[in-house]
N, C-alpha and C positions, 0 to 999 in steps of 0.2 A: 836114461840119465839126462839130467838136466845140463843143456850146453849154453846156458845163459852166461854171458862173460862176467868174470870175477868183478870187474868194476861196477857193473849194473846190480850185481847181488849186494855189493857193499852199499851202493846207493840206497836200494830198497831197504837195507837193514837199518842205515842211519835215518832215513826219512820217515819211515812208518813202523820201525822196530819189528821188521819181518823177520821172525825167528827161523822161519824155514830157509830164508835166504842165507842167514848167518850159519845154520847147520849145514847147508850145501858148501859153503866155504871151508867149514872145518873138516867136512868129509873129503873134499877134494885135496886138501893140503896137509892133513895132519901128518901123514907119512914123510912128507917133505921136511916140515918142521922138526919132527921127531929125529929123522936121519941126520940133519944139519946140527942138532944139538948134540947127538951121540958122537959124530966125528969130532966135535970139539971137546966134549966132556969125558968121552970114553967111559961113560956109566950110563946104563940103560935107565936106571932110576932118576938119575939127575936129568937125563934127557926127557922123561915123562914130566917131571916138575917144570923144565924149561918149556916143554910144548904147552902145558896149561897156562903158564906165565904169558907166553907170546899170544895166545888167544884172548887172554884178559886184556893184554895191552891193545889188541886190535879192537876190542869192544870199547875201550876208553877213548882211543884215538881215531877211531873211524871218520869222525866229522873233521878232523884235522888233516887228513891226509891230502896232499895236493891232487887236483884234478889230473887224471892221466897216471896215477900211480900203478905200477904193475904189483897187485896184491901179492903174487907168488914170490917176487922179488924183495918185497918188503918183509914179508914173512920169513924167508930164508935169512936175510940179513939181521933181522931182529932176533931170530933163533941163535944165529952165531953170536951176537953181541951179548945176548942174555947168558948163553952158556959160559962165555968167557967171564961175564960178571960174577957166576955162580961158582966158577972153578977157583 
C-alpha cells in the first residue's frame, strides 16, 4: 500500500495529471465520503451519487485548495454539504 501523504498525491495529480495519484486518493477515501453522505441522506443510492460528485469536485478544485488542506477533512465536509444540497 502506498503511504504517500494525501497532500503529496494531490500535488502530483494537479501538477502532472498523475492519474495513479488520484486513483490512490479515491481508493483511500471513497468509503469515508460514501459513509458521510449516507449519514446525511439516509439513502444508499443518493450517497453513491454524492460520492461521485465529491470526487468530481476534487478534480475541478484541486488547484484551488489552500496549501496544508487536510484532504480527508475537505472530502468529508464536502460530502456532508453536497448531501445536504441534494436532500
